[in-house]
C-alpha positions as CSV (number, residue, x, y, z in Angstrom):
1,E,112.3,64.6,65.3
2,V,112.7,64.8,61.5
3,Q,116.0,66.4,60.4
4,L,117.9,66.8,57.2
5,Q,121.5,68.0,57.6
6,A,123.5,69.1,54.6
7,S,127.3,69.2,55.0
8,G,130.5,69.2,53.0
9,G,130.5,72.7,51.7
10,G,133.5,74.9,51.6
11,L,135.8,77.1,49.6
12,V,137.2,75.7,46.4
13,Q,138.9,77.1,43.3
14,A,137.2,77.1,40.0
15,G,137.5,73.7,38.4
16,G,137.7,72.0,41.7
17,S,135.3,69.5,43.3
18,L,133.2,69.1,46.4
19,R,131.1,66.3,47.8
20,L,128.0,67.4,49.7
21,S,126.2,65.0,52.1
22,C,122.6,65.0,53.2
23,A,122.0,63.1,56.4
24,A,118.4,62.2,57.3
25,S,117.2,61.4,60.8
26,G,113.8,60.8,62.3
27,F,112.6,59.1,59.1
28,T,113.9,56.7,56.5
29,I,114.5,58.0,53.1
30,D,113.7,54.8,51.3
31,D,110.4,56.0,49.9
32,Y,111.4,59.6,49.6
33,A,112.7,61.6,46.7
34,I,115.6,63.8,47.8
35,G,116.4,67.0,46.1
36,W,119.3,69.5,46.2
37,F,118.6,73.2,45.9
38,R,120.8,76.3,46.1
39,Q,120.3,79.9,46.9
40,V,122.3,83.0,46.6
41,P,121.5,86.2,48.6
42,G,118.8,88.2,46.9
43,K,117.6,85.4,44.6
44,E,115.1,82.7,44.9
45,R,116.1,79.2,45.9
46,E,116.6,77.1,42.8
47,F,116.4,73.4,42.0
48,V,119.7,71.7,41.2
49,V,119.1,67.9,41.1
50,S,116.9,65.2,42.5
51,I,116.9,61.5,43.0
52,D,113.7,59.6,43.5
53,R,113.1,56.4,45.5
54,H,113.8,54.3,42.3
55,G,117.1,56.0,41.7
56,E,115.8,58.1,38.8
57,T,117.6,61.4,38.6
58,K,116.8,64.9,37.3
59,Y,119.4,67.5,36.7
60,T,119.3,71.1,35.6
61,D,121.2,71.9,32.4
62,S,123.8,73.6,34.5
63,A,124.4,70.5,36.6
64,K,124.4,67.9,33.9
65,G,127.8,66.4,33.2
66,R,129.3,68.1,36.3
67,F,127.2,67.0,39.3
68,T,126.2,63.5,40.3
69,V,123.6,62.7,42.9
70,S,123.5,59.3,44.7
71,R,121.8,57.8,47.6
72,V,122.6,55.1,50.1
73,N,119.3,54.1,51.8
74,A,121.0,51.8,54.3
75,K,122.9,54.9,55.6
76,N,119.9,57.2,55.2
77,M,122.3,59.4,53.2
78,V,122.3,61.3,49.9
79,Y,125.3,62.7,48.2
80,L,126.0,65.3,45.7
81,Q,129.4,65.1,43.9
82,M,130.2,68.4,42.3
83,N,133.0,68.6,39.8
84,S,134.3,71.3,37.5
85,L,132.9,73.9,39.8
86,R,132.4,77.4,38.6
87,P,132.1,80.7,40.4
88,E,128.4,80.8,39.5
89,D,127.9,77.7,41.6
90,T,128.6,79.7,44.7
91,A,125.5,79.4,46.9
92,V,124.1,77.9,50.0
93,Y,123.1,74.3,49.1
94,Y,120.1,72.7,50.8
95,C,118.7,69.2,50.6
96,A,115.0,68.4,50.8
97,A,112.8,65.3,51.0
98,R,109.5,64.6,49.3
99,P,107.3,61.6,50.0
100,P,105.7,59.8,47.0
101,D,102.2,61.3,47.7
102,L,103.3,64.8,47.0
103,K,103.6,66.6,43.6
104,P,107.1,66.9,42.1
105,Y,107.4,70.5,43.2
106,E,106.3,69.9,46.8
107,W,109.0,69.2,49.3
108,R,108.0,68.3,52.8
109,Y,111.3,68.4,54.7
110,W,114.1,70.9,54.4
111,G,117.5,70.8,55.9
112,Q,119.9,73.6,56.9
113,G,122.2,74.6,54.2
114,T,125.9,74.3,53.6
115,Q,127.8,77.1,52.0
116,V,129.7,76.4,48.8
117,T,132.1,79.1,47.6
118,V,133.9,78.8,44.3
119,S,136.7,81.3,43.7
120,S,137.8,82.3,40.2
């Protein structure tokens, strides 16, 4: 069974840091791009960052300079280090996987989210 499990969320004060983990099972991530998305109630889910199978990364302007995505294929894991967190980063964070034959906006597998709450 294919699964993606995001973890590592929690409550942190503004300016603090969190490290999210995305654990994949039922498939190997080696050839997959992995993306991180977030969603707040009443709003659409939005893209945050991605890392492709070559290690090439894409960040939103909001995430640049504060967030860092990395992957350890041998562990089937992807990480999102979030520093200098702001209250507007509060959301449920999801990871997703995209095989190379899909378009950049098409994500095949989605995990359950992890809540990140940043207090001011």
